[in-house]
N, C-alpha and C positions, 0 to 999 in steps of 0.2 A: 354736310361734309366740306372740308377745306382741302382743296387739291393744290399742291405745290409741285412745280416741275423744276427739277434740278438735274442738269446733265442728261436730259431726255428720259429721266427716270421719274415715275410718278410716285410720290409719297403720300399716302392717305393718313391724315391725322384725325383720330377719332374725336368726336365732340366730347364735351365735359360729361354729358349724360351717359355716353357709352363707356366711359372709364370707370363708372361705379360698378362694383361687383354685384352680382345678383344675390337675391336672398338665399338661394340654395347654397351658393359658394360660402357665404358668411356662416350659415348654419353648419356646414361641413367643417370649417375652420374651428368654430367654437367646440364642436363635438370632438375634434381631434385634440384640442388643447385640454378638454376635460379628461381625456384618456391618457394624457401624458403623465408618466411616473414622476412624482415629486420627491422621490428619495432614491439613493443609490443602491438600495438592497434588491435582491432578486426574489420576486414572488414566484415560487415554483409552480409550473403548470401541473394539472392533475396527471398522475402517472399510474399505470397498472402494475408496475414492477414491485413496489413494496408489499402489496397484498399477495401477489403471486409468489414471491420469494418466501413470504412467511409460511404459506401452505407447504412449499417445498421443504423448507427447513424443519417444519413440524413433522412431515413424513420421514425425513432423514433421521431426526432425533428419536422418534417413536420406534421405527423399525430397528435402529441400532440398539436401543435399550432392550427391546424385546429379544433380539438375537443374543445379546450378552447375558441375559437371564435364562437362556436355555429354551426359549419358545421356538417353535418351528416357523421361521420367517425365511422367505425366499430372498437370498442375497441379491438377486437381480433387482428387487425393489430398492435396496440400498444404493446400488449403482445407478439406478434410474433417478433416484432423488438427488444424488450427487451430480448427475449430468444436467438435470433441470435447474438445480441451484446455480451451477456454473454458467449455464446458458443465460438464465435470467440476469445474473449478476453482470455478465458481459453486455447485455442489452442496456442495463441500467447505466453502466459506466460509459457506454457509447453516447447515451443522451447527455450525461454530464460533460463529456468531452465536447460535444456539439455546443452546449450552453457556454462553455468556457472559451471556445474558439470562434466558430462560425456565427453564433448568435450574439456574442459579446455581452452576456449577462454577468460575467464575473468582473465586476468593477473592483476598485481598490477596497471599498468597504466590505464587499462580499469576500474578497480574498483574505482580508484581515480576520473576518469571522471564521472562515474555514481553517485558517492557520491556528487560531486559538483552540478550535475544536480538536484539531489534530494533535496539538500539544497535550490536551487533556487525555486523548487516547494513548499517547506515549506514557503519560503518568499512570494510567491504569495498567499498562503492560509492565511498567517498572514495579508496581505493587504486586502484580501477579508473580513475577520472578522473585520478589522479596519473600513471598510466602513459600516458594520452593526452597530457597536458601535457608529459611527459618526451619523448615522440617528437616533439612539435611544436618544443620548444626545441632538441632535438638537431639538427633540420634548419634551424631559423631562426637560431640564434646563430652558426653557421659554415656558410653555404651553400656547396655544392660548386660547382666551376667549371661543371658541366653546368647549373646553375641561373642562371648568369651572375654568381655570387658576390654576389648581392644577394637581399634578401627584401622583398617578394614577388618570385618569379622573373621573369625577363624574359618579357614577353608575357602576364602575369597582371594583370588589373585587379581589385584587392581591393574588397571591399564597403565603401561609405562608412559609417563607424561612426555618423555623425550623422543617418542616415536611419532605416530600419526597425529596425536594431539598438538605437538609442537609445530608440525608441518601445517596443520589446518589453521593454527594461530597465525603463522606467517602469511598464509594465503588470504585469510580474512582481513588482516590488517593491510595487506597490499591492495585488496579490493577497496578498502576505505580510502586509500591514497589515490587510486585511479579515479574513483567517482568524485573526489574532491577536485582533482585535476580537470575532470570533465566539466564540473560546475564552474570553476574559474574561467575555463575556456569559453563557456557559454556566456558568462557575464561580460567577457572581453570580446564578444562577437567573433570568436574563432570557431566556426562551425565544424571544421574538419577535426580539430583536436577534441572538441566536445563529443563528437560521435565516436571517435577512436577510444577515448577514455571510458565512455559508457559501455562500449563493446567489450573492452578488456575487463571491466567490472563484472559483466555478465558471464564471461568465460571463467573468471576466478570463482564466482558464486557457484556455478555448476561443478567446478572442480572440488570445491569444499563439500558439496553434497555427496559427490562420488566417494571421496575419502571417508566421510562420516559413515557411509554405507559399508565400506570395507572394514572399518573399525567395529561396527555392530556385528558383522557376520563372523569376525575372528575373535571377539571378546570371550573370555572363559566363563562368564556368568550371565544370567538372564534377569529379566525384570521380576521374576518370581522368587529370586534368591534373597529373601529377607528385605530389610529396610535399606540395605546398601544398594541392591539391584534396583529396587523400586524408585528410590530417590535419584539414583544415577541416570536411569533411562528417562525418568520424568523430566529432569532438568535438561539433559542434553537433547532428548527427543523433542521437547517443546521448543527448544532453541532451533533445532533442525527444521521443524515445521515452519517456524517463523522465517528461516532462511529460504525455504521453498516459496513461501508467500512473497517474500521480498524479491526473489528472482523473477516471479511472475510480474511484479510491479516494475522491475527493471526492464523486462521485455516490452511491456506496454509503453514505458517511457522511451525506449529505443525506437519503437515503431513511430511514436508521435514525433520524436526528434527528426527522424528521417523524412517525415511528412511536413516539416516546417511548422509545427504547432507551438514552438517556444520562441520567445524573444529574450533579449538580455534583461528585460525588466518584468516580463510576464511569463513565468514558468513555475507557478505554485505547485503543480502536480509533481514536477521533478524535484523541487526543493523539499517537499514533504517526504518524498521517497528517499532522498539523501539523508534526512534526519532519522528516518526509520532504520536505514542501513547503519548509520553511525551508532545508533542505540543498540543494535544487535552486536556490533563490534565490542562495545563496552560490556554487554552481558557475557559475551564469550570470554573476554579477559577474566572476568570474575569466575566464570565456570572453570576455566583452565586452572586458575590459581587454587580454587577451593576443591573442585571435584577431582582433578587430575594430579596436581602437584601436592597440595596439603593432604588431600584425602587418600593418597596412595602411601 
């Protein structure tokens, strides 16, 4: 050892042999380097949620089909399957949120892949609604003689487009404006306006669902009133279900925003939710023009 005294303090300088790392330290460093990920993609850890939710969805589908075909099925089983499906889905989303925030697995490459996958999902939704509009025009452009050769069919009083449908159109378009305002505020690092805009969007979404319910309970026809009733409730009802799902997504995004999960550059979950909501705005505009205005 070489001892040097400076200002009454003893500094111990190790010898050259003592500065060499031990063999165990070197092996640990090499082992760590071997485990280092050499790519920016996320290798998902094993998760029990996919297999569990598949069993839950199978039970929900099976019991619902049996009930609709007249078999004696306890409705409590259907509600139990719905409860377990929602619970498992919540746990799965919790893990994904943890991967995106606390664990930092969602790199730019991962976010790009998720965004492309979500755009393909939006494309499938667009094709689904395209099929609904196809069936509506197939019946409406050339009504059969059984329908009185007119559209709406004889005996059907269509919904007035200038009443609740027009009000719902204004509400939904306003929600599109408020969520866009919230997004721009988030990108501009204005947290207060981002939270307020998202909250207003959620309020407008719930208002839209309420007015859609009022329309359904006051309409003069049902889903069993021929092709007009079936296509009308299929189109508007499917859109309404999507609005409910979108409202749940907005609620989750609001909770995440309150808990500081988003930054001005890293908010993929919120961005995809905004795209989904704008897609529903566009579908509703087509529904309003075709089903309510032209169809009446």
